[in-house]
C-alpha positions in Angstrom: 54.4 38.1 96.5 51.6 35.6 96.1 48.0 36.2 95.2 47.0 36.0 98.8 49.2 39.0 99.6 47.3 41.3 97.2 44.8 43.6 98.7 41.1 43.6 97.6 41.5 47.0 95.9 44.2 45.7 93.6 42.1 42.6 92.7 38.9 44.6 92.2 40.1 46.7 89.3 40.8 43.8 86.9 37.6 42.1 88.1 35.6 45.3 87.4 37.1 45.7 83.9 36.4 42.0 83.2 32.8 42.4 84.3 32.4 45.5 82.0 34.0 43.7 79.1 31.7 40.6 79.6 28.7 42.8 80.0 29.4 44.7 76.8 29.9 41.4 75.0 26.2 40.8 75.2 24.2 41.1 72.0 21.5 43.1 73.8 24.1 45.6 75.1 25.6 46.0 71.7 22.2 46.6 70.1 21.4 49.2 72.7 24.7 51.0 72.1 24.1 51.0 68.4 20.6 52.3 68.9 21.9 55.1 71.1 24.5 56.0 68.5 21.8 56.1 65.7 19.6 58.3 67.9 22.5 60.7 68.6 23.4 61.0 64.9 19.8 61.5 64.1 19.5 64.3 66.6 22.5 66.0 65.2 21.2 65.8 61.7 17.7 66.9 62.5 18.9 69.8 64.7 20.8 71.2 61.7 17.6 71.4 59.6 15.8 74.7 59.8 12.5 73.5 61.4 10.6 74.9 64.4 10.8 71.7 66.4 14.4 70.8 65.5 15.8 72.0 68.8 13.9 69.3 70.7 15.7 66.5 68.8 18.4 66.4 71.4 15.9 65.4 74.0 15.4 61.9 72.4 18.9 60.5 73.0 19.0 62.0 76.5 15.8 60.2 77.4 17.0 57.0 75.7 20.1 57.0 77.9 18.4 58.2 81.2 18.9 58.2 84.1 22.7 58.3 83.9 22.6 60.9 81.1 20.7 63.3 83.4 24.2 64.3 84.6 23.8 66.8 81.7 21.9 69.0 84.1 25.0 69.6 86.2 27.6 69.7 83.4 28.8 73.1 81.9 26.6 74.5 79.1 28.5 73.4 76.0 27.5 71.3 73.0 30.2 68.7 73.7 28.7 68.0 77.1 25.6 66.6 75.4 27.8 64.0 73.7 29.6 63.2 77.0 26.3 62.8 78.9 24.7 60.6 76.2 27.9 58.6 75.9 28.2 58.1 79.6 24.5 57.2 80.0 24.6 54.8 77.1 27.7 53.0 78.5 26.2 52.7 82.0 22.9 51.4 80.7 24.6 49.0 78.3 26.7 47.5 81.1 23.5 47.1 83.2 21.7 45.5 80.2 24.6 43.1 79.6 24.9 42.2 83.2 21.1 41.5 83.4 21.3 39.4 80.2 24.2 37.4 81.5 22.5 36.8 84.9 19.3 35.7 83.1 21.2 33.4 80.8 23.1 31.9 83.7 19.9 31.4 85.7 18.1 29.8 82.8 20.8 27.1 82.2 20.9 26.0 85.9 17.2 26.0 86.6 14.8 23.2 86.1 11.2 22.4 86.9 10.6 22.5 90.6 7.6 21.0 92.1 
């Protein structure tokens, strides 16, 4: 079997994984992921403290990873689902950030003054 015999669906999986890997290789995407991890750890620590506003600490990481983390609204009501929603939202947003950074970097190298 040659490469021309493979279907588009078999070629798209490695291509999609490569795209995600390249997008997460961006410094901007990694900084975003680190920031989301810090916000999630902060929310867990603050929510353990006995303060009147401590229950709102979980809102910060959800907003930082929106809109994908808003899947939390349809997930079952369990504490682990907050981690799933924030993790999923952070990953989706980091891939988009990395993709945009890569596209801007690629566009900057090939562009010149026009006029």
